[in-house]
C-alpha positions in Angstrom: 15.3 4.6 2.5 15.1 0.9 1.6 17.3 0.6 -1.7 16.2 -3.1 -2.2 12.7 -4.8 -2.4 14.1 -7.6 -1.2 12.2 -8.8 1.9 15.2 -8.7 4.8 13.6 -10.8 7.7 16.4 -12.9 8.1 18.8 -12.1 11.2 22.5 -11.7 10.8 22.9 -13.5 14.0 22.2 -17.4 13.9 20.5 -17.7 17.6 17.8 -15.2 16.4 17.0 -16.4 13.2 12.9 -17.6 14.5 12.5 -14.7 16.8 14.0 -12.0 14.3 11.4 -13.1 11.5 8.4 -13.4 13.7 9.2 -10.2 15.5 9.4 -8.5 11.7 6.5 -9.5 10.8 4.9 -8.5 14.3 6.0 -4.8 13.5 5.0 -4.7 9.5 1.7 -5.9 11.0 1.2 -3.5 13.9 1.3 -6.7 16.0 2.7 -4.9 19.4 1.8 -7.4 21.8 3.4 -10.2 20.0 6.0 -8.1 19.6 6.8 -7.3 23.1 6.3 -11.2 24.0 9.1 -11.8 21.6 11.4 -8.9 23.0 10.9 -9.9 26.7 11.7 -13.9 25.5 15.1 -12.8 23.6 17.1 -10.3 25.1 19.2 -8.2 22.6 16.6 -9.0 19.8 16.0 -5.2 20.1 19.6 -4.0 19.1 19.5 -7.5 16.6 20.3 -6.1 12.9 19.2 -8.0 9.5 21.4 -9.6 7.0 21.6 -6.5 5.6 22.2 -4.6 8.4 18.5 -3.2 9.3 17.1 -3.2 13.4 13.4 -3.9 13.8 13.3 -0.1 14.5 14.7 0.4 10.8 12.2 -2.1 9.4 9.7 0.2 11.1 10.4 3.1 9.6 11.6 1.7 5.9 9.6 2.2 3.0 6.8 2.9 2.6 6.2 3.5 6.1 3.0 4.1 7.7 2.3 0.7 9.5 -0.1 -0.4 11.6 -0.3 0.9 15.1 3.3 2.7 14.4 3.2 4.2 17.2 2.7 1.8 19.8 5.4 -0.3 17.8 7.7 1.9 18.3 7.1 2.5 22.1 7.5 -1.2 22.6 10.9 -1.4 20.9 12.3 1.6 22.6 11.1 0.7 25.6 13.4 -2.8 24.9 16.4 -0.5 24.3 16.1 0.1 20.7 18.5 2.6 19.8 16.7 5.4 17.8 20.3 6.8 16.5 21.8 3.4 15.0 22.3 3.4 11.1 21.3 1.2 9.0 23.1 -1.2 6.2 26.2 0.6 6.8 27.0 1.6 10.9 29.2 4.7 9.3 27.3 6.3 6.7 24.1 4.8 6.7 20.7 6.2 7.3 19.0 6.4 10.8 15.3 5.6 11.3 14.5 9.6 11.0 16.0 9.9 8.4 13.7 7.1 6.8 10.6 8.7 8.5 11.8 11.4 6.6 11.8 10.2 3.4 8.2 8.3 3.8 6.7 12.1 5.0 5.6 10.3 8.0 5.5 13.5 10.6 4.0 11.2 13.4 7.2 8.9 13.4 9.5 11.4 12.8 8.1 13.5 15.5 8.3 10.3 18.7 11.8 9.1 17.2 12.9 13.1 18.0 11.5 13.0 21.5 13.2 9.8 22.0 16.1 11.5 21.6 16.6 11.3 17.5 18.3 15.1 16.9 16.6 17.2 14.5 19.7 18.0 12.9 20.5 14.4 12.1 23.5 12.5 13.9 27.0 14.8 14.3 24.9 17.9 12.6 24.7 16.5 9.5 21.3 18.0 8.4 20.5 15.2 6.5 17.0 14.7 8.4 15.9 17.8 6.6 17.6 17.9 3.8 15.7 14.3 2.8 12.5 15.5 3.2 13.5 18.2 0.8 15.0 16.3 -1.7 11.9 13.6 -1.8 9.1 16.2 -1.2 8.2 15.7 2.1 6.4 18.7 3.0 4.7 17.6 6.0 8.1 16.7 7.8 10.0 19.5 6.7 7.4 21.5 8.1 7.7 19.4 11.6 11.7 19.5 11.6 11.4 23.4 10.8 9.2 23.9 13.9 11.2 21.4 15.9 14.4 24.3 15.6 16.4 22.4 12.3 19.2 24.5 11.9 19.1 26.7 8.4 22.4 27.1 6.5 22.5 28.5 2.9 21.4 25.5 1.2 18.5 24.8 3.5 17.0 28.2 3.8 17.2 28.1 -0.2 15.2 25.0 0.1 12.4 25.9 2.4 12.1 29.6 0.7 13.5 31.5 3.6 15.0 34.0 1.6 14.9 36.8 4.3 17.5 34.6 5.8 19.6 34.2 2.7 21.6 37.9 3.1 22.8 37.0 6.3 25.1 34.7 4.6 27.3 36.9 2.6 29.4 39.8 3.9 29.0 43.5 2.1 31.2 42.4 -0.8 28.8 39.3 -1.5 31.0 36.8 -1.1 29.8 33.6 1.3 30.3 34.0 5.2 31.7 30.4 7.4 27.3 30.6 8.4 26.5 29.4 4.9 27.8 26.3 5.7 29.6 23.8 3.5 27.3 21.5 0.9 25.8 17.8 2.3 24.8 15.0 -0.3 21.1 15.0 1.2 21.1 10.7 0.1 23.6 8.0 1.1 25.1 8.8 -1.9 28.8 10.1 -1.7 30.1 12.2 -3.8 33.1 11.5 -5.7 36.1 13.0 -5.0 33.9 14.9 -2.0 31.9 17.8 -1.6 33.2 20.9 -3.5 33.2 23.9 -1.5 33.5 26.4 -4.3 29.8 24.6 -5.4 27.8 25.5 -2.4 26.1 29.0 -4.2 25.4 26.9 -7.0 23.7 23.9 -4.8 21.8 26.3 -2.8 20.4 27.6 -6.4 19.6 23.6 -7.0 18.0 23.1 -3.7 15.9 26.3 -4.4 14.7 25.1 -8.0 13.9 21.8 -5.7 12.1 23.7 -3.2 9.8 25.4 -5.7 11.4 29.0 -4.3 11.0 32.0 -6.9 12.7 34.6 -4.4 15.0 32.1 -3.1 16.6 31.4 -6.8 16.0 35.4 -7.7 18.6 36.2 -5.2 21.3 33.7 -5.5 21.3 34.5 -9.5 21.5 38.0 -8.2 24.4 36.8 -6.2 26.4 34.9 -8.9 25.1 31.5 -8.8 24.9 30.1 -12.5 21.9 29.4 -13.8 23.1 26.4 -16.4 25.4 24.9 -13.6 25.5 21.2 -13.0 26.9 20.5 -9.9 28.1 17.5 -8.3 26.0 15.6 -5.9 22.4 14.6 -5.1 22.2 11.4 -7.4 24.5 12.4 -10.1 21.9 13.5 -12.2 24.0 16.7 -13.7 21.2 18.6 -13.7 20.7 22.1 -13.7 18.0 24.2 -12.2 15.4 24.3 -15.3 15.2 20.3 -14.7 14.2 20.8 -11.3 12.2 23.6 -11.8 10.5 21.6 -14.6 10.3 18.5 -12.3 8.7 20.8 -9.4 6.0 22.1 -11.8 6.6 25.8 -11.4 5.6 28.0 -14.6 7.3 31.1 -12.5 10.1 29.5 -11.4 10.5 28.3 -15.0 10.0 31.7 -16.4 12.2 33.4 -14.4 14.9 31.1 -14.7 14.5 31.2 -18.5 14.7 35.5 -18.5 18.0 34.3 -16.6 19.5 32.9 -19.6 18.5 29.0 -18.8 19.9 26.9 -21.8 16.4 24.8 -23.2 18.7 22.2 -24.6 20.6 21.1 -22.0 20.8 17.4 -21.0 21.3 16.2 -17.7 24.0 13.6 -17.3 22.0 10.5 -16.0 19.1 10.4 -18.2 20.2 12.5 -21.3 17.0 14.5 -21.1 16.1 18.6 -21.6 14.4 20.3 -18.9 11.4 19.5 -21.3 11.6 15.9 -21.0 11.4 16.3 -17.2 8.2 18.4 -17.9 7.1 15.7 -19.3 8.1 13.1 -17.5 6.4 14.9 -14.0 3.9 15.1 -16.1 3.5 19.3 -16.0 1.6 20.4 -19.1 1.6 24.3 -18.0 5.5 23.8 -17.6 6.1 22.3 -21.1 3.8 25.0 -22.4 5.9 27.3 -21.0 9.3 25.7 -22.5 8.0 25.4 -26.0 6.8 28.7 -26.0 10.3 30.0 -25.1 12.1 27.4 -27.5 9.6 28.6 -30.1 10.9 32.6 -29.5 14.3 31.8 -29.3 
């Protein structure tokens, strides 16, 4: 997703300055016919990038998405040679148009991109489209990706509440099997030093809390996940499962975590806030009441 609010309508290639800017505005305003004319008159415009590194297809899928006549615009771009799998900003690690559509909960655009050749599990099986739809709470795209066959490893199964799948990721002694997968940061913020394999179980608990799955959280706690663990990754918040439950507004999940020993006073690394602070910030008074009651009884 676009991390800058600056208008990015200037082409990186000097010869396309005027045409790219005109095409940018045609994309944003749903002027598909005008866009078609520009693409026909300027070969290479469909693959051209802005100064910051966005193609016109990225511009169409960038925040906030849902632009007028977006499917018509997308068809015009793809017919002109736009690469549905191009990475924005950073050609090696940047996000694809599908990732941005997922981040905007734009199931219509996400479906179009998949039909046009974007892999449902992301480039190189990075699983980012589904991870991002979960991370940003984009339920429509999450459901679409699951319908289209998105693969589920331990983390993602926990994130979407598929508790019946979790036992298949453990052996008879409770150790994680290779099919459990490995942790991948869901957004383009690399984990310092790389993801830690030993944190997979802990990350799965965080995903379960983000997804609001009581059954998955309970299963993972029974398998040894630390209720107060603050694993690396995500946006470096250093928050525990109780923070995420509070943010999501689930009183049942909040109560489960408290019963299992969640630390009410634990502060996240980024904001220095307790789970109660997160419940306040996200305006969940029912969760606030649960947390206050638990604190008074501690």
